[in-house]
C-alpha positions in Angstrom: 121.7 48.7 -21.9 120.4 49.7 -25.4 119.2 53.3 -26.2 115.5 52.5 -25.7 116.2 51.1 -22.2 118.5 54.0 -21.4 115.8 56.5 -22.4 113.3 54.7 -20.2 115.7 54.8 -17.3 116.6 58.5 -17.9 112.9 59.4 -17.7 112.8 57.9 -14.2 116.1 59.5 -13.2 114.9 62.9 -14.3 112.3 62.9 -11.5 114.9 62.2 -8.8 116.9 64.7 -7.0 120.7 64.9 -7.5 121.2 63.4 -4.1 118.8 60.5 -4.9 120.6 59.8 -8.2 124.0 59.9 -6.5 122.8 57.3 -4.0 122.1 54.6 -6.6 124.8 51.9 -6.2 124.0 49.9 -9.4 121.8 50.1 -12.5 121.1 47.3 -14.9 118.5 46.2 -17.4 117.4 42.6 -17.5 114.5 40.1 -17.6 113.6 37.5 -15.1 113.8 33.8 -15.9 115.4 32.0 -18.8 112.5 31.6 -21.4 110.1 33.8 -23.2 106.9 32.8 -21.4 108.3 33.2 -17.9 110.3 36.4 -18.7 107.1 38.0 -20.0 105.0 36.7 -17.2 107.4 37.8 -14.5 107.6 41.3 -16.0 103.8 41.5 -15.9 103.7 40.3 -12.3 106.3 42.8 -11.2 104.5 45.6 -13.1 101.2 44.9 -11.4 102.8 44.6 -8.0 102.3 40.8 -7.4 106.0 39.8 -7.7 108.0 41.6 -5.1 110.9 39.3 -4.6 113.3 37.1 -6.5 116.1 34.6 -5.8 119.2 33.3 -7.5 121.8 30.6 -7.0 124.7 32.0 -5.0 127.0 29.7 -7.0 126.2 31.7 -10.1 127.7 34.8 -8.6 130.7 32.8 -7.5 131.3 31.3 -11.0 130.8 34.6 -12.8 132.8 36.5 -10.1 130.0 39.0 -9.9 129.1 41.1 -6.9 125.8 40.6 -5.1 123.0 43.0 -5.8 123.1 46.0 -3.5 120.2 47.7 -1.7 119.2 50.7 -3.8 120.1 49.0 -7.1 117.8 49.9 -10.0 116.7 47.4 -12.5 114.9 48.2 -15.7 112.7 45.2 -15.9 112.5 43.9 -19.5 110.2 41.6 -21.3 111.7 38.8 -23.6 111.8 41.3 -26.5 114.2 43.5 -24.4 111.5 46.2 -24.0 111.3 48.1 -20.7 108.2 47.3 -18.7 109.0 49.0 -15.4 111.8 49.9 -13.0 112.4 48.3 -9.6 114.6 49.2 -6.6 116.2 46.6 -4.4 115.1 47.0 -0.8 116.7 44.0 0.8 119.4 41.4 0.0 120.2 38.3 2.0 121.4 34.8 1.6 120.1 31.5 3.0 120.0 27.8 2.1 117.3 26.8 -0.3 115.6 24.6 2.4 115.3 27.6 4.7 113.5 30.0 2.4 110.3 31.0 4.2 106.8 30.5 2.9 106.4 34.3 3.1 109.4 34.9 0.8 108.3 32.3 -1.7 104.8 33.8 -1.8 106.3 37.3 -2.4 107.9 35.9 -5.5 104.3 35.8 -6.8 104.8 33.1 -9.5 102.7 30.1 -10.4 99.8 29.5 -8.1 101.5 31.6 -5.4 102.0 28.7 -3.1 105.2 27.7 -1.3 104.8 24.2 -2.7 104.7 25.5 -6.3 107.7 27.7 -5.6 109.7 24.7 -4.2 109.0 22.4 -7.1 109.6 25.0 -9.8 112.8 26.3 -8.2 114.3 22.8 -7.6 113.7 22.0 -11.2 115.2 25.3 -12.4 118.2 25.4 -10.1 119.1 21.8 -10.7 119.3 22.4 -14.5 120.9 25.8 -14.1 123.6 24.6 -11.8 124.6 21.9 -14.3 124.9 24.6 -17.0 127.3 26.6 -14.9 129.3 23.7 -13.7 127.9 23.8 -10.1 125.8 21.4 -8.1 122.4 22.2 -6.6 121.1 20.6 -3.4 118.4 21.6 -1.0 121.1 23.2 1.2 122.6 25.3 -1.6 122.9 29.0 -0.8 120.5 31.4 -2.5 120.7 35.2 -2.8 117.3 36.6 -1.9 116.2 40.0 -3.1 113.2 42.0 -2.2 112.2 45.0 -4.3 109.7 47.6 -5.0 108.4 49.0 -8.2 109.4 52.7 -8.5 108.5 53.5 -12.1 106.0 54.0 -13.5 104.0 54.8 -10.4 
């Protein structure tokens, strides 16, 4: 996290109680997606409250030997230029096969035209390419890590 991102986070943390701060299990700063247009669009959608969920390929956590996100984790949502846009708090984490993701969850991701059909097509394309990049395979039964979150700053 760079100093501008840390300063943004510190402004939010300053309004929390000591107990609330102590209960935060993870903190990071990142953007959504893997290209400038989508990173900026997702940051905008999160900031205006349309995007309230996200998913990732479980294999990516396995390959990188990274822990899953934890409920309560804070993320400083960045745009492509690495500038803070808002802060979100994870409210739920679960896993499920790609082909069992519900329409409601897909719509909560808030991207594209907001439909389940758009979500499926876009995510099949993305996960197929991404899996190849990390040396994994993507099928419609591949496990995903599903996250739901809420924007906590600015209110």
